[in-house]
N, C-alpha and C positions, 0 to 999 in steps of 0.2 A: 162946463156944459156936459150934460149927460150924454153918454155914447148911444144910448137907445132912446127912442121916442116914446115917452110914456104918455098915456092919455091923461089929460088934466083932471077929468072927473074921477078917473080911477085913483089918481094920486090923492085927491082931496078926500075921497072916501076912505082911503087907507090911512090918512092922517099925516101930520107933519113928521111924526116919528118915523114913519115908513119912508118918506121922502128924504129925510136926513140920513137914514140908513143907506138909501140908494146912493146918495152923494158920497158917503164914506166909502162905499163899495166901489164906486166909480174911480175915486182917487186911488184906492188900493190896487184896482185893476190896471190903472195907468202905470203905476210903479212896477207892477209885476210884468207888464208888457215890455217896459223899457229894460228890465233886467233879465228876462227869461230868453234863453236861446235854446230851442229844442234840439236835442242831439239824437243821433241814431246809433244803435249798436252795430258794430262791424258786420254782424250776421244778418242785419236787415237789408239785404242786397236788393230787395224789391222797392225800397223807398228812397227817393231822392228829393232834395230841396224841401225838406220837412218844414212846415210852418204851423205855428200855434195861432188859432183864430180867436179863441176866447180866453179870458183870464179871470178866474174866480167863480165861485158858485158851483152848481152841478149842471153841466151842459151835456146833452146827449141826443141821440137819434137825429143827427144832422144829415139832411139829404139834399142832393143837387136838384136844381130845376133842369129842364131839358137842354138849356144852353150851357149849363155849367158855370154860370156867372153869379147865381144866387143860391143860398142855402136856406132851408127852413129847419128849425130845431126847437127842442124843448129845453127849458132852463128854469132852475130854481135859483133865483137871485133877488135881493132886496128890491122893492118892498114886498115881494110876493113870498108867501110861505110854502108854496109848492109849485110844481111845474106849470109854466105858461108857454105859449108858442110864440116864437120870434122868427124874423127873417134877417139875413145879413148878406152882404156881398161876399164874394169868395176871397177877399182879403181881410175879412173880419170887420169891415166898416159898415156904417149905415144900419145898425141894429134897430129893428122896429118890433114893437109888440103888436101881434096881429090876432091874439085871442082876447077873450073878454076881460081877463084879469080876475075872473071868479072861478071857484072850484079848482079841480085838478085837470090838466090836459095831458095828452100823449099822442104819439104816432101821427105826425103831420106828414103830408106829401103833396107835391105840386101837381096840378093838371098840366098837360103838355103846353098849353098856351101861356103859362106863367102868370095868368091873371087870377087864378083861384087856387086854393089849397083845400085839403080835407084835414081834419084832426078830430080826435075823440075828446070829449069833455064831460065833466060831471056838473057843470054850472047850473043846469036846470033843477038839480036836486038841492042846491044851496050854494051860497056865495063862498062859504068857508071850505078849506081843504078837508077832504074826507079823512077820517082817522087812519093812521098807519097801523098795520097789523102787529100783533104781539109775536115777536120772533124769539122769545125765550125758549121755545121748543124746537128751534131750527129755522133756517132761512126759508121764507115763503114769499110769493108774489100775491098782492091783493088783486082780486078780480071784481072791481067795484060794479055792482049792478046798475049804478046810475050813469055809467059811461054810455054815451051815444055818439054817433059820428055826424059831424057837421061839415058843410063846405062854407068857405068864407071868400069874399071878393077882395082882391088886392089892388084893384084899379085905383089910381091916384085920387080920383074924385070921391072915393068912398073909403080911403085908406085911414081907417080909424080902428082902434082895438075892438074886435067883435063886430065890425061893421058888416051889414048885409049877410048875416048868417042864415044858412038854410039847413034845417034838420033833415038828415038823410035816413036815420034809423029811429024807430020808435017802438020799443018793446021793453018789458020789465027786466030782461037779462042784459048781460054784458055785451056791448058792441064796441069794438076798438080794433087796433092793429090793422088799419086800412092802408092800401096802396092803389094808385091809379094805373090803369093799363096805358101802354104807349100811344094808343089811338084816342085816349081820353073818354072812351065810351063805357068802361066798366071799372068797378072797384072791388077788389078782393079784400076780405076782412075776416076777423074772428068773432064768433058769436056763441052765446050760451042759450039762444032762444029755444032750442029743442032739447035742453037738459044736459048737453055735453058741449065741450069747447071744440067746435068744428070750424072749418073754413067755408065761407059763403062767397058768392059772386052776386053783385047787384049792378043795375044800370047806374050811370053817373048821377041820375036824379034821385036815386034811392029806391026806385021801383024794381020789380021783377027779381027779388032776392031768391036765390036757389042754392041749395046745399051742395058742397063739393066733396066733403069727407064725412065719414060716418063711423070710423073705428073708435072704440072707447079710449079716452085719453085726451091730452091737450094738443091740439093742432093749432099753431099760431105763427105770428111773425111772417106772413106771406109777402112776397114781392114778385112781380112779373119780371121776366127777362126783358132786356132792352128791345128785342125783336117781337115781344108779345106772345111768343109761342109757348112759353113755360111759366110755371109758378114754382118758386122754391120756398120752402118753409121748414120750421122746426116742429118736432113732435115728441111728446113724452107719452108713449103708449105702454101702459102697464102690461107685464107679461104674466106674473104670478097673481094668484087670487088675492093674496094679502096686499100686493101693490095696488090692485084695482080697488080694493076696499078702502085703503088709505087715501087714494086719489079722490074717490067719491065722498069720503068723510070730510076731506078738506074743502072740496067743491061746495058742499053744503054750507061751509063757513065762508064761502067766496074767496077761497085761497087755493093756490097751486104751489107745490114744492118742486122747483126745477132741478131736482137732483140729477136726473138722467134724461137728456134730450138728444135726439139725433136729427140729422139733416135729411130732408126728403125733397123729391122733385116730382112734378107731374105736368101733364099738358095743361094748357090754359083752360080747357073745358072740364078739368077734373079727372080725366081718364089717365091711365098709364102711370099710376103712382109707383115710384121706386124709392127704396131707401138708399141714400148715398153713403152715409157714415154708419159705422158700427163700433163706436169708440167707447161706449159705456160711460160717458162723461156728460157734463152739462154743456152741450153744444147748441148755440143759438145765433140769431141775427145773421142768417145767410143772405148773400146777394150774388147774382151771377155776373161774371165778366161778360162784356158785350160779345165775346166770341161764342157764348152759349155752351162752352165746353168746360169751364172752370167755375167754381163757387168759392167765395171767400166767406169766412164765418169766424165766430169767437168760440173758444172752448177752454176748459181748464184741464185738459187731458194730461198736461205735463206736470201738474201739481198734485201730489198725493193728498194734500190737505184740501184741495178744491177751491182755494181762495184766490188764486192768481188766474187771470184770463188773458189769452193772447190771440192774435189773428192767425188763422191758418188758411191755406189754399188747398183745394182738392179737385180732382177731375170729376165730372158728373157720373162716371162709373165707379167712383169710390177709390180709384187708384191715385198715386202721386201726392199723397198727403205731405204738405210742406208748411213748416212754421214760418210766419212772415214777420211778426213783431216779437221783441225780446225784452222790452222794458218791464220793470217790476210793476206789480199791481194789476191794473185792469185795462183792457183794450177791447172795444167791441163796436157794434153798429157801423160796420164798414159799408161803403157804397162806391162803386166805380162811376166815374163820369161816363156820359153816353159814348164818347169816343175811346174810352178805356185808357186814356192817358194819365188820369189822376185818380187818387183814392182819398176819400174823406173818412175819418173814423173818430171815435171819442175814447178818451182814456185818462188815467191818472198820472201819466208821464208829466214831469215838471210840476206836479201839484205843490202849491204853497201852503196848503192846509189840509187836514184830514177830510176825507170824503169829497175832495174837490175833483171834478171831472171837466175836461175841456175838449174842444174840437180841434182836430189836427188835419192838415191837408198836405199831401205829398204827391210828387210825380211818381207814376207807376213804371217800374222797370220790368218789361216783359221778359 
């Protein structure tokens, strides 16, 4: 029996080959689950009782609901050719497809009531996965203009992939990287609607969008603090003229090169923007501890080659930088549970195949 609930119509459309591939992947994942025992490095003193929740494929951006009992995440796994949105329990069970199965999706997040999620998707522009960028000239992120943000109902009566979708953004530019405020009334997100990648705030129904940042460069990946007072985000703000020219040239190709990103913090109304890190590295995926005094994020500052990413902790004033994870490869997309007792993150630790990423859950040692 498949671990995740696939929509029958989606499977039929994708064909028997896709379904067979999914079955093979399911069996492989079972074997991996039985054999894999995630271990921690002795220096990882902040992590206890580490558990691996997914096995196989590329699983990323896993975020808690308000109760900490469910997670929403994106995954590339058979029969899908690119990321779709799934939910699962915090023990890795009951995996359910909750996006349409069409196009590419990213950046899902729960509403506080646990009955709805938001995510970004390209499915209105086409059922197929959008093309991946040419990275022969260096690593770049695609900023697909066809990304729009949607909300989806998760209630049992309508729990079917892509059920009860509501389109929240509607413009020709990129809209993605959304997160819901703790009171459920606002959504912060990244948009290219005014010609640069800036942060915006809109009401939960998609109305009343207003711009929060306006400095040239890429402002993205925003999250509210658990008390709703702050927004933490990453930003790549060119300093030299040549850097700005390169940024804008890539943006015309709907690309961003995340060579140097720093962590920023501001009040939830967009005022009081402060730069937290000055590491000169690719630092991204920040999330605040519920104490609103610390931020966990991913960076490659320790690797001169820039290929290895680990989780770091820093105080909101930029002091107290501390490395949290030491596994080889990649670790990112950390999120604290609402009570601060647990940390979920994604990484290549224990990977059984190249490019495999999985979701890990640990108790947080304060």
